[in-house]
C-alpha positions in Angstrom: 219.7 70.3 67.0 222.7 71.8 69.3 222.7 72.1 72.7 222.7 76.6 71.9 220.1 76.1 69.5 217.4 74.6 71.9 218.2 76.6 74.4 216.7 79.2 72.4 214.2 77.7 70.9 210.7 78.7 72.0 208.8 76.8 74.9 206.3 74.4 72.5 204.2 73.8 75.7 200.4 74.2 74.4 198.7 77.5 76.1 196.3 76.4 78.5 192.8 76.9 77.2 190.4 80.0 78.1 188.0 79.5 80.8 184.9 80.7 78.8 184.0 80.4 74.7 185.4 83.0 72.9 182.1 82.4 70.1 180.0 81.9 72.8 177.5 85.6 72.7 176.6 84.8 76.5 179.8 86.1 79.1 180.6 84.0 81.5 178.8 85.6 84.9 182.0 86.7 86.9 182.4 89.3 83.3 179.1 90.1 83.4 178.7 91.6 86.8 182.5 93.9 86.5 181.6 95.0 83.3 179.3 97.8 84.0 181.5 99.5 86.2 185.1 98.9 83.9 186.2 102.1 81.5 185.3 104.5 84.8 181.9 104.5 84.7 180.4 106.0 88.2 178.2 102.6 88.9 179.5 99.5 90.2 175.9 97.0 89.3 172.6 97.7 87.2 170.1 99.6 89.3 166.9 97.1 89.7 163.7 98.1 87.5 161.6 98.4 90.6 163.9 101.3 91.7 164.5 102.7 88.7 160.6 103.6 87.9 160.0 104.1 91.6 162.3 106.7 91.3 161.3 108.1 87.5 158.3 108.1 88.7 159.2 110.8 91.1 160.9 112.9 88.9 158.8 112.6 86.5 155.8 114.1 88.3 158.0 117.2 89.5 158.9 117.8 85.9 155.1 118.0 85.4 155.0 120.4 87.7 158.3 122.8 86.6 156.5 122.9 83.6 153.2 124.0 85.3 155.1 126.8 86.9 156.8 127.3 83.6 153.4 128.3 81.8 152.1 130.5 84.5 155.2 132.6 84.5 156.2 132.3 80.8 159.3 130.8 81.5 161.3 129.4 78.7 163.9 126.7 79.7 166.5 125.2 77.1 168.3 121.5 77.8 170.7 120.0 75.4 172.1 116.1 75.6 174.9 115.8 74.5 176.8 112.8 73.6 178.4 109.9 71.3 176.1 107.9 68.9 174.5 105.4 70.9 175.0 107.2 74.2 171.6 107.1 75.7 170.5 110.8 74.4 167.7 109.5 72.9 166.0 107.4 76.1 166.8 110.0 78.6 164.6 112.5 76.2 162.3 110.2 76.3 161.5 109.8 80.1 162.0 113.9 79.8 158.8 113.9 77.3 157.1 110.7 78.7 154.3 112.6 80.4 154.7 116.6 79.3 152.6 118.5 77.2 153.6 118.5 74.0 152.7 121.6 73.3 155.0 123.3 75.7 157.7 121.0 75.2 159.4 119.9 71.9 162.5 117.7 70.6 164.9 119.9 68.4 166.9 116.7 66.2 168.1 118.4 63.6 169.5 116.5 60.3 173.0 118.2 58.6 172.7 121.3 57.4 170.5 122.5 53.6 172.7 124.4 51.5 171.6 127.2 52.2 171.4 126.8 55.9 175.7 125.9 55.3 175.8 129.6 53.9 174.3 131.0 57.1 176.0 132.2 60.3 176.3 128.9 62.1 173.9 129.8 65.0 171.4 130.9 63.1 169.2 127.3 62.3 169.2 126.9 66.2 167.5 130.6 66.9 164.5 129.8 65.6 164.3 126.3 68.1 164.8 128.5 71.3 161.5 128.4 73.1 158.8 130.9 73.3 157.2 131.8 76.9 155.9 128.9 78.8 158.0 126.7 76.3 160.7 124.1 77.6 162.9 123.0 74.4 165.2 120.1 74.8 168.1 119.6 71.9 168.9 116.5 71.5 172.4 117.7 69.8 173.6 121.4 69.7 175.7 123.9 67.8 178.7 122.5 70.1 178.5 120.0 67.4 181.3 122.2 65.4 184.0 122.1 68.2 183.0 118.8 68.5 181.6 116.0 65.8 182.1 118.5 62.8 185.6 119.3 64.4 186.5 115.3 64.6 185.3 114.0 60.7 186.5 117.6 59.3 183.2 118.6 58.0 184.9 122.1 59.8 187.4 124.2 58.6 189.9 125.2 61.3 188.7 128.7 60.3 185.5 127.8 60.9 186.1 126.3 64.6 187.9 129.2 65.4 184.9 131.8 64.9 183.1 128.9 66.9 184.8 129.0 69.5 185.2 133.1 69.4 181.3 133.7 69.1 179.6 131.0 70.9 180.5 132.3 74.7 178.7 135.5 73.5 175.6 134.0 71.6 175.0 131.6 74.6 175.2 134.7 77.3 173.2 136.5 75.1 170.4 132.9 74.6 170.2 132.2 78.3 169.6 135.8 79.0 166.9 135.1 77.0 165.8 131.9 78.7 165.3 131.8 82.1 167.2 129.1 82.4 169.6 127.0 79.9 171.1 123.3 81.0 173.5 121.2 80.0 173.1 117.0 80.2 176.0 114.6 78.4 175.3 111.2 78.1 178.6 109.0 77.4 177.5 105.8 77.6 174.3 103.6 77.9 176.7 100.3 78.7 173.1 98.7 78.8 171.9 100.7 82.3 168.4 101.7 83.1 169.6 104.3 85.6 171.1 106.6 82.8 167.9 108.2 82.3 166.2 108.7 86.2 170.0 110.2 87.2 169.6 113.2 83.8 166.6 113.8 85.1 167.5 113.9 88.6 170.2 116.4 87.8 168.4 118.7 85.1 165.5 119.3 88.2 168.8 120.7 90.3 170.4 122.6 87.7 166.3 124.1 87.3 165.6 124.8 90.9 166.6 128.0 92.1 164.4 128.9 88.0 161.6 127.3 89.6 161.9 130.1 92.6 161.9 132.6 90.0 165.9 133.4 90.5 166.4 132.7 86.8 170.9 132.4 86.5 172.0 130.9 83.9 173.7 127.2 84.8 175.5 125.0 83.0 176.5 121.3 84.3 
């Protein structure tokens, strides 16, 4: 091999081994400690179970008080949970309803529309699930699917999406005048973190605080 060829030849030194085994399902402690806050997640460390349970119990007590207030005043509350698959929506909803009276708090998790529903006005299948006086309705995903999942996955045409974007604001405004309070919670990723449920409960309670005072404004988070 000539000198010029030797100069162009790649360095064949052995690469240093990784400081951990890629086949080992248990990651090193340093990676585990920094995994939660990666990707812009707002928490630096996992909430301790004792602190989580204490805070969640306090917030769930407030939710029970809110439900009693709804029953006394005939108020109606709609809570919408949006997020991708495995984002933690179901877990958060479970914490919401854990101590609520199921007669007056129901979860709406609709499957894909039937042939009949596909021929209806898009919002029609949701109207029947809006709460009556004294009730709380929690939607595990909602009509916003049309602008999100259905659009991305090709389940809705561009014309259908355009119709939705035009009709959604006045439709929602009408529903939120009927419902005493509307709130929307976004779940992005569970991240094996047990703080999301108490955070969402606190957010929704803050959103409906004025409703408990009787002012009944429309809240959009």
